[in-house]
N, C-alpha and C positions, 0 to 999 in steps of 0.2 A: 787064482789064488784062493778066492773065497770058497769055491766048492771043495778045494783041497783041504781047507781049514775046517769047514763046517760039515763036509760030507755031501754026497750027491743028492740025497733026498731028505726032506724034513724029518726031524725026530724030536718032537716036543718033550719026550721023556729023557732026553740026553741030560747028563749031569749039569752041563753048562746052562741049559735052558731052565732046569729046575731051580737054580740059584736065584732066578728072577721071578719065580712063581707068584709071589705075593704082590708084585708090582703091576700097575696098569701097563698097557703097551707103550705109552709115552714114557712112563717112569722107567721101564726096562730099557728103552732106547736111550734115555738120558744117562742112565747108569752105565750102560755099555759104551756109550760115547766117551764118558769120562775115563773109563778103563783104557780105551784106545788112545786117547790123548795122553794119558799118563805113561803109556808105553810107545809113544810115537817114534822114539829113537830106534825101536826094534822093527818098525814097519818101513820097507823100502820106499823112499820118496817117489811120488808120482805114479806108483803102481796102481793104487785104488784109493778113491776118496773115502774119508771117514764116513760120510753119509751113505755111500754105497755099501761099505762093510756093515754099517748099522742096520740097513734095510735087509741085507742078506742074513744077518743074525736073526732079525725079527721073522723073516720068512721061514728060516730053518726051524725056528721054535714054534711055528704055527700061529704067529701073531700078525696083527694088522701092520702094514708097512706105511712109510711116509707120514709118521705121526710125530717125528722129531727131526729137526734139521741139525745134523752133527757137522759143524764146520770148524 
């Protein structure tokens, strides 16, 4: 699901990534985590953890991963 959502290869210039441009890696992760939690009813349960989705987002945007624990 994560590669289908974000795309197969990193794209730091993607519109989604650009929205977090002024934030640190941890700040972007925290913000993205809050967005995931706010939309948790739209994410199939047990499919992928919030932490995994957050790290996939960070990797896709060319950022450092494992800087925030999204649970």
